Backbone as CSV, one residue per row, in Angstrom:
resi,resn,N_x,N_y,N_z,CA_x,CA_y,CA_z,C_x,C_y,C_z
1,UNK,41.983,0.616,-34.863,41.485,-0.724,-34.679,40.343,-0.968,-35.663
2,UNK,40.389,-2.087,-36.355,39.363,-2.408,-37.346,38.107,-2.937,-36.657
3,UNK,37.049,-2.985,-37.420,35.768,-3.513,-36.951,35.941,-4.957,-36.465
4,UNK,36.634,-5.766,-37.233,36.845,-7.170,-36.876,37.696,-7.300,-35.607
5,UNK,38.723,-6.464,-35.484,39.554,-6.490,-34.266,38.718,-6.126,-33.036
6,UNK,37.857,-5.127,-33.173,36.984,-4.731,-32.074,36.050,-5.882,-31.691
7,UNK,35.477,-6.536,-32.704,34.586,-7.660,-32.476,35.307,-8.789,-31.726
8,UNK,36.528,-9.089,-32.134,37.318,-10.134,-31.486,37.689,-9.740,-30.063
9,UNK,38.083,-8.483,-29.869,38.429,-8.017,-28.515,37.229,-8.070,-27.579
10,UNK,36.061,-7.658,-28.077,34.849,-7.743,-27.264,34.504,-9.201,-26.961
11,UNK,34.682,-10.072,-27.949,34.453,-11.500,-27.728,35.328,-12.023,-26.592
12,UNK,36.619,-11.714,-26.669,37.544,-12.176,-25.629,37.192,-11.612,-24.253
13,UNK,36.696,-10.369,-24.218,36.366,-9.770,-22.926,35.196,-10.492,-22.247
14,UNK,34.328,-11.123,-23.017,33.218,-11.888,-22.442,33.603,-13.354,-22.271
15,UNK,34.157,-13.945,-23.318,34.452,-15.378,-23.331,35.614,-15.761,-22.421
16,UNK,36.459,-14.815,-22.068,37.625,-15.132,-21.247,37.241,-15.626,-19.846
17,UNK,36.001,-15.364,-19.414,35.553,-15.830,-18.109,35.141,-17.301,-18.123
18,UNK,34.951,-17.852,-19.335,34.541,-19.255,-19.450,35.632,-20.165,-18.898
19,UNK,35.221,-21.260,-18.334,36.058,-22.323,-17.754,36.666,-21.956,-16.395
20,UNK,36.340,-20.804,-15.836,36.862,-20.438,-14.513,36.011,-21.014,-13.383
21,UNK,34.729,-21.230,-13.665,33.823,-21.764,-12.651,32.850,-22.717,-13.328
22,UNK,32.895,-23.966,-12.944,32.028,-24.974,-13.543,30.559,-24.632,-13.312
23,UNK,30.224,-24.160,-12.132,28.834,-23.812,-11.821,28.360,-22.658,-12.702
24,UNK,29.181,-21.617,-12.841,28.801,-20.478,-13.674,28.721,-20.897,-15.140
25,UNK,29.634,-21.748,-15.577,29.582,-22.256,-16.954,28.258,-22.968,-17.214
26,UNK,27.810,-23.778,-16.254,26.548,-24.498,-16.421,25.365,-23.534,-16.508
27,UNK,25.396,-22.484,-15.696,24.338,-21.474,-15.757,24.343,-20.800,-17.132
28,UNK,25.513,-20.437,-17.609,25.603,-19.757,-18.909,25.194,-20.681,-20.062
29,UNK,25.514,-21.951,-19.957,25.080,-22.911,-20.976,23.554,-22.996,-20.995
30,UNK,22.955,-23.041,-19.810,21.492,-23.037,-19.733,20.924,-21.770,-20.379
31,UNK,21.489,-20.621,-20.019,20.997,-19.359,-20.574,21.173,-19.310,-22.086
32,UNK,22.293,-19.803,-22.580,22.573,-19.780,-24.019,21.661,-20.716,-24.800
33,UNK,21.334,-21.858,-24.222,20.564,-22.868,-24.943,19.076,-22.854,-24.648
34,UNK,18.689,-22.534,-23.402,17.322,-22.816,-22.971,16.504,-21.624,-22.476
35,UNK,17.117,-20.487,-22.215,16.344,-19.357,-21.701,15.301,-18.894,-22.716
36,UNK,15.641,-18.930,-23.992,14.658,-18.529,-25.000,13.437,-19.459,-24.976
37,UNK,13.657,-20.747,-24.738,12.547,-21.702,-24.643,11.665,-21.388,-23.437
38,UNK,12.272,-21.025,-22.328,11.510,-20.663,-21.132,10.648,-19.431,-21.422
39,UNK,11.224,-18.429,-22.072,10.477,-17.205,-22.375,9.332,-17.484,-23.346
40,UNK,9.593,-18.246,-24.382,8.550,-18.571,-25.351,7.463,-19.418,-24.694
41,UNK,7.839,-20.316,-23.810,6.850,-21.123,-23.076,5.952,-20.234,-22.218
42,UNK,6.539,-19.212,-21.620,5.755,-18.251,-20.849,4.731,-17.548,-21.742
43,UNK,5.127,-17.171,-22.950,4.206,-16.506,-23.868,3.096,-17.446,-24.320
44,UNK,3.425,-18.716,-24.536,2.405,-19.707,-24.883,1.434,-19.880,-23.713
45,UNK,1.947,-19.890,-22.501,1.103,-19.966,-21.304,0.139,-18.774,-21.264
46,UNK,0.653,-17.572,-21.518,-0.220,-16.384,-21.565,-1.279,-16.529,-22.643
47,UNK,-0.885,-17.066,-23.772,-1.821,-17.276,-24.867,-2.951,-18.209,-24.442
48,UNK,-2.599,-19.270,-23.750,-3.598,-20.253,-23.323,-4.561,-19.658,-22.296
49,UNK,-4.031,-18.923,-21.323,-4.920,-18.414,-20.264,-5.657,-17.132,-20.663
50,UNK,-5.136,-16.415,-21.662,-5.799,-15.183,-22.113,-5.878,-15.173,-23.640
51,UNK,-6.544,-16.168,-24.175,-6.627,-16.378,-25.623,-7.087,-15.129,-26.359
52,UNK,-8.142,-14.495,-25.919,-8.702,-13.347,-26.631,-7.731,-12.158,-26.653
53,UNK,-6.963,-12.010,-25.591,-6.035,-10.883,-25.503,-4.824,-11.064,-26.409
54,UNK,-4.276,-12.279,-26.472,-2.975,-12.483,-27.101,-2.995,-13.231,-28.436
55,UNK,-4.134,-13.744,-28.881,-4.129,-14.621,-30.058,-3.633,-13.935,-31.328
56,UNK,-4.120,-12.747,-31.630,-3.686,-12.068,-32.853,-2.229,-11.624,-32.766
57,UNK,-1.839,-11.123,-31.609,-0.454,-10.698,-31.423,0.485,-11.899,-31.500
58,UNK,0.068,-13.023,-30.916,0.887,-14.229,-30.978,1.034,-14.701,-32.426
59,UNK,-0.049,-14.672,-33.194,0.007,-15.086,-34.598,0.931,-14.161,-35.398
60,UNK,0.811,-12.863,-35.159,1.685,-11.906,-35.847,3.145,-12.128,-35.450
61,UNK,3.374,-12.358,-34.171,4.732,-12.605,-33.682,5.302,-13.865,-34.320
62,UNK,4.518,-14.915,-34.361,4.968,-16.168,-34.970,5.323,-15.958,-36.437
63,UNK,4.501,-15.199,-37.152,4.783,-14.901,-38.556,6.119,-14.173,-38.697
64,UNK,6.364,-13.184,-37.862,7.610,-12.414,-37.961,8.804,-13.276,-37.553
65,UNK,8.633,-14.148,-36.565,9.716,-15.059,-36.178,10.074,-15.966,-37.352
66,UNK,9.064,-16.528,-38.013,9.326,-17.384,-39.179,10.000,-16.587,-40.295
67,UNK,9.567,-15.357,-40.484,10.197,-14.473,-41.467,11.654,-14.206,-41.093
68,UNK,11.929,-14.028,-39.817,13.305,-13.768,-39.367,14.200,-14.975,-39.590
69,UNK,13.669,-16.170,-39.413,14.449,-17.385,-39.663,14.776,-17.503,-41.150
70,UNK,13.783,-17.225,-41.988,14.023,-17.260,-43.439,15.037,-16.190,-43.848
71,UNK,14.912,-15.006,-43.253,15.850,-13.916,-43.561,17.263,-14.266,-43.105
72,UNK,17.371,-14.878,-41.941,18.671,-15.313,-41.431,19.302,-16.349,-42.359
73,UNK,18.494,-17.290,-42.838,18.994,-18.291,-43.789,19.430,-17.635,-45.098
74,UNK,18.692,-16.622,-45.519,19.050,-15.893,-46.736,20.383,-15.164,-46.556
75,UNK,20.577,-14.556,-45.418,21.851,-13.892,-45.127,22.985,-14.905,-45.199
76,UNK,22.771,-16.069,-44.605,23.820,-17.093,-44.589,24.169,-17.576,-46.000
77,UNK,23.195,-17.548,-46.902,23.474,-17.961,-48.284,24.467,-17.024,-48.964
78,UNK,24.418,-15.747,-48.607,25.238,-14.749,-49.285,26.422,-14.243,-48.460
79,UNK,26.377,-14.481,-47.167,27.444,-13.988,-46.304,27.732,-15.026,-45.230
80,UNK,28.937,-15.519,-45.215,29.328,-16.474,-44.185,30.395,-15.841,-43.313
81,UNK,30.084,-15.728,-42.044,31.063,-15.245,-41.079,31.377,-16.402,-40.155
82,UNK,32.641,-16.798,-40.049,32.973,-17.952,-39.205,32.675,-17.687,-37.733
83,UNK,32.374,-18.761,-37.041,32.149,-18.689,-35.599,33.510,-18.601,-34.904
84,UNK,33.536,-18.107,-33.676,34.821,-17.972,-32.971,35.643,-19.264,-32.934
85,UNK,34.992,-20.393,-32.675,35.736,-21.646,-32.577,36.305,-22.088,-33.923
86,UNK,35.725,-21.609,-35.020,36.274,-21.916,-36.339,37.590,-21.169,-36.572
87,UNK,37.768,-20.090,-35.835,38.995,-19.298,-35.927,39.951,-19.619,-34.776
88,UNK,39.661,-20.681,-34.054,40.441,-21.085,-32.882,40.531,-19.983,-31.837
89,UNK,39.419,-19.313,-31.601,39.358,-18.246,-30.611,38.559,-18.710,-29.405
90,UNK,39.013,-18.400,-28.252,38.267,-18.576,-27.021,37.989,-20.001,-26.619
91,UNK,37.004,-20.107,-25.730,36.593,-21.387,-25.166,35.203,-21.721,-25.704
92,UNK,35.037,-22.898,-26.242,33.739,-23.353,-26.735,33.169,-24.333,-25.719
93,UNK,32.044,-23.950,-25.087,31.468,-24.759,-24.026,30.326,-25.655,-24.491
94,UNK,29.811,-25.408,-25.698,28.715,-26.228,-26.214,29.039,-26.650,-27.640
95,UNK,28.443,-27.734,-28.055,28.607,-28.170,-29.433,27.803,-27.294,-30.365
96,UNK,28.346,-27.043,-31.532,27.631,-26.237,-32.513,28.195,-26.523,-33.884
97,UNK,27.330,-26.548,-34.875,27.768,-26.734,-36.260,28.589,-25.533,-36.708
98,UNK,29.367,-25.729,-37.738,30.218,-24.658,-38.251,29.456,-23.799,-39.259
99,UNK,28.210,-23.467,-38.929,27.407,-22.590,-39.778,27.843,-21.142,-39.554
100,UNK,27.232,-20.241,-40.307,27.600,-18.831,-40.187,27.235,-18.294,-38.809
101,UNK,28.109,-17.473,-38.288,27.922,-16.887,-36.968,26.892,-15.755,-36.982
102,UNK,26.798,-15.073,-38.113,25.928,-13.896,-38.207,24.674,-14.217,-38.991
103,UNK,23.525,-13.832,-38.483,23.219,-13.316,-37.155,22.967,-14.460,-36.180
104,UNK,22.889,-14.137,-34.914,22.564,-15.129,-33.893,21.061,-15.388,-33.936
105,UNK,20.663,-16.583,-34.393,19.228,-16.873,-34.498,18.558,-16.934,-33.129
106,UNK,19.259,-17.409,-32.109,18.672,-17.419,-30.765,18.300,-15.990,-30.344
107,UNK,19.228,-15.082,-30.527,18.996,-13.693,-30.138,17.971,-13.038,-31.046
108,UNK,18.052,-13.322,-32.340,17.116,-12.732,-33.301,15.678,-13.113,-32.962
109,UNK,15.456,-14.358,-32.623,14.106,-14.809,-32.286,13.554,-14.042,-31.090
110,UNK,14.338,-13.922,-30.042,13.888,-13.205,-28.849,13.722,-11.715,-29.151
111,UNK,14.634,-11.139,-29.930,14.530,-9.716,-30.277,13.243,-9.439,-31.051
112,UNK,12.911,-10.302,-32.003,11.679,-10.129,-32.781,10.465,-10.187,-31.858
113,UNK,10.458,-11.152,-30.968,9.333,-11.272,-30.028,9.242,-10.022,-29.157
114,UNK,10.359,-9.599,-28.606,10.365,-8.433,-27.718,9.893,-7.177,-28.441
115,UNK,10.435,-6.919,-29.627,10.048,-5.708,-30.357,8.592,-5.764,-30.810
116,UNK,8.094,-6.942,-31.170,6.698,-7.064,-31.574,5.775,-6.716,-30.413
117,UNK,6.076,-7.250,-29.236,5.240,-6.952,-28.076,5.386,-5.491,-27.649
118,UNK,6.595,-4.943,-27.709,6.785,-3.527,-27.345,5.984,-2.612,-28.252
119,UNK,6.099,-2.827,-29.545,5.417,-1.950,-30.505,3.899,-2.102,-30.405
120,UNK,3.437,-3.296,-30.015,1.997,-3.524,-29.853,1.458,-2.931,-28.557
121,UNK,2.342,-2.396,-27.716,1.889,-1.756,-26.494,1.987,-2.608,-25.242
122,UNK,2.545,-3.793,-25.358,2.729,-4.654,-24.194,4.142,-4.442,-23.661
123,UNK,4.305,-3.307,-22.986,5.642,-2.862,-22.578,6.332,-3.827,-21.627
124,UNK,5.625,-4.341,-20.655,6.257,-5.227,-19.665,6.825,-6.472,-20.339
125,UNK,6.018,-7.105,-21.183,6.496,-8.301,-21.884,7.642,-7.939,-22.817
126,UNK,7.522,-6.820,-23.509,8.578,-6.391,-24.427,9.892,-6.103,-23.718
127,UNK,9.821,-5.438,-22.591,11.036,-5.118,-21.834,11.671,-6.387,-21.264
128,UNK,10.836,-7.282,-20.742,11.367,-8.565,-20.277,12.011,-9.307,-21.449
129,UNK,11.366,-9.275,-22.601,11.922,-9.909,-23.794,13.259,-9.327,-24.195
130,UNK,13.391,-8.012,-24.147,14.678,-7.392,-24.471,15.749,-7.816,-23.477
131,UNK,15.393,-7.862,-22.204,16.324,-8.314,-21.173,16.740,-9.765,-21.433
132,UNK,15.782,-10.614,-21.735,16.083,-12.019,-22.052,16.989,-12.097,-23.285
133,UNK,16.700,-11.285,-24.291,17.524,-11.272,-25.501,18.971,-10.886,-25.224
134,UNK,19.155,-9.884,-24.379,20.519,-9.476,-24.016,21.220,-10.596,-23.257
135,UNK,20.517,-11.211,-22.325,21.103,-12.309,-21.542,21.468,-13.478,-22.460
136,UNK,20.551,-13.868,-23.333,20.815,-14.973,-24.264,22.002,-14.625,-25.159
137,UNK,22.017,-13.404,-25.688,23.112,-12.979,-26.556,24.460,-13.017,-25.855
138,UNK,24.520,-12.463,-24.646,25.777,-12.504,-23.890,26.198,-13.937,-23.577
139,UNK,25.216,-14.777,-23.258,25.523,-16.176,-22.960,26.051,-16.897,-24.197
140,UNK,25.521,-16.559,-25.369,25.998,-17.177,-26.620,27.454,-16.772,-26.895
141,UNK,27.814,-15.554,-26.521,29.211,-15.121,-26.648,30.055,-15.830,-25.598
142,UNK,29.555,-15.884,-24.383,30.282,-16.520,-23.282,30.627,-17.972,-23.604
143,UNK,29.673,-18.716,-24.175,29.921,-20.141,-24.456,30.725,-20.351,-25.737
144,UNK,31.042,-19.279,-26.437,31.977,-19.347,-27.554,31.412,-19.640,-28.921
145,UNK,30.112,-19.413,-29.129,29.542,-19.714,-30.443,29.152,-18.477,-31.253
146,UNK,29.272,-17.287,-30.650,28.964,-16.051,-31.370,29.914,-14.944,-30.970
147,UNK,30.040,-13.996,-31.879,30.749,-12.752,-31.608,29.733,-11.723,-31.121
148,UNK,30.161,-10.705,-30.391,29.223,-9.671,-29.922,28.448,-8.979,-31.044
149,UNK,29.093,-8.738,-32.180,28.382,-8.048,-33.258,27.344,-8.939,-33.923
150,UNK,27.439,-10.258,-33.770,26.377,-11.162,-34.228,25.111,-10.895,-33.425
151,UNK,25.292,-10.670,-32.142,24.176,-10.419,-31.224,23.594,-9.027,-31.486
152,UNK,24.448,-8.035,-31.584,23.980,-6.666,-31.856,23.263,-6.622,-33.201
153,UNK,23.835,-7.266,-34.196,23.201,-7.328,-35.519,21.838,-7.990,-35.467
154,UNK,21.682,-8.985,-34.614,20.395,-9.660,-34.469,19.330,-8.709,-33.926
155,UNK,19.707,-7.861,-32.978,18.761,-6.875,-32.465,18.370,-5.866,-33.549
156,UNK,19.334,-5.423,-34.328,19.049,-4.460,-35.399,18.137,-5.097,-36.448
157,UNK,18.473,-6.299,-36.886,17.659,-6.996,-37.879,16.254,-7.240,-37.329
158,UNK,16.166,-7.692,-36.077,14.862,-7.936,-35.468,14.005,-6.684,-35.431
159,UNK,14.605,-5.574,-35.019,13.868,-4.308,-34.962,13.382,-3.890,-36.348
160,UNK,14.250,-3.974,-37.341,13.879,-3.584,-38.709,12.808,-4.510,-39.295
161,UNK,12.899,-5.806,-39.010,11.874,-6.744,-39.485,10.511,-6.447,-38.860
162,UNK,10.509,-6.171,-37.577,9.240,-5.875,-36.907,8.648,-4.571,-37.441
163,UNK,9.475,-3.551,-37.575,8.970,-2.276,-38.112,8.425,-2.434,-39.524
164,UNK,9.195,-3.090,-40.383,8.757,-3.224,-41.775,7.520,-4.115,-41.894
165,UNK,7.444,-5.175,-41.105,6.264,-6.038,-41.145,5.039,-5.295,-40.646
166,UNK,5.184,-4.530,-39.568,4.064,-3.721,-39.083,3.612,-2.719,-40.127
167,UNK,4.556,-2.107,-40.824,4.237,-1.140,-41.878,3.433,-1.809,-42.993
168,UNK,3.874,-2.978,-43.429,3.188,-3.703,-44.504,1.794,-4.138,-44.051
169,UNK,1.691,-4.656,-42.831,0.387,-5.107,-42.323,-0.583,-3.935,-42.216
170,UNK,-0.110,-2.792,-41.705,-0.984,-1.611,-41.617,-1.434,-1.158,-43.001
171,UNK,-0.515,-1.203,-43.973,-0.876,-0.845,-45.342,-1.911,-1.781,-45.925
172,UNK,-1.760,-3.078,-45.682,-2.738,-4.046,-46.181,-4.091,-3.864,-45.514
173,UNK,-4.101,-3.605,-44.212,-5.355,-3.371,-43.510,-6.036,-2.092,-44.000
174,UNK,-5.260,-1.061,-44.288,-5.812,0.182,-44.815,-6.433,-0.053,-46.189
175,UNK,-5.737,-0.806,-47.044,-6.285,-1.120,-48.370,-7.570,-1.924,-48.246
176,UNK,-7.591,-2.887,-47.331,-8.783,-3.709,-47.143,-9.956,-2.856,-46.688
177,UNK,-9.702,-1.911,-45.771,-10.798,-1.060,-45.305,-11.285,-0.130,-46.419
178,UNK,-10.397,0.339,-47.276,-10.806,1.181,-48.415,-11.639,0.366,-49.404
179,UNK,-11.242,-0.867,-49.627,-12.011,-1.739,-50.529,-13.382,-2.009,-49.951
180,UNK,-13.436,-2.283,-48.652,-14.727,-2.529,-47.985,-15.633,-1.308,-48.070
181,UNK,-15.071,-0.100,-47.910,-15.869,1.124,-48.014,-16.365,1.333,-49.433
182,UNK,-15.538,1.008,-50.423,-15.928,1.182,-51.823,-17.023,0.189,-52.205
183,UNK,-17.014,-0.983,-51.632,-18.014,-2.007,-51.935,-19.366,-1.634,-51.325
184,UNK,-19.342,-1.036,-50.157,-20.585,-0.674,-49.466,-21.192,0.475,-50.151
C-alpha cells in the first residue's frame, strides 16, 4: 500500500462517520472551525489576568504562529496537495477554498502554541493545547477538508518550528549577553 493510499484509507475511516448524525456533525463543525478560537481566547484571558507571567511567552508564541503561517504559505507555493473534496472523496460538511491541503493551518497554529508552552515549562497549558490540536485535526478530517497526514505533518512542522525558533532565540540572547559583558 502506498503512502497516498494509506492517507486516503485513514481519511475514509474518519470521514465515513460524517452525515450519520446531524447533531454530531454540528459538534464536529464547531470543533473544526471554532475550537482553536476558544483555546486562543483562553490564552488571551490568561495574558490579561496574569500579564507579568505570560507576556513574554505570549509574544514569543505569537511570533512563532506568524512564522508558521508564512512557512505554510511558502510550502503551498512549492507544493500543492489537493483537498479530499477536490478529489471527490468523502463528505464535505463545511465550505472551503480549493487551496492546498498540506499542512492544516488550523492544526499547525494550535500545535505551535502547545509546543511553545510545553517547552517553556507550562505543561498543563501545553498538554491541553496538544489535546485541542488533536481534536481540531480530527475534526478537520471528519468535515472533509483535510487528510490525516496533513494534520500529522502540521504537528511535525509545528514542533520543528518551535525547536528551531527557541534555538535561534537562545543563540541571540547568548550573543547579546556576551556583547554586554565585553562592553562592561
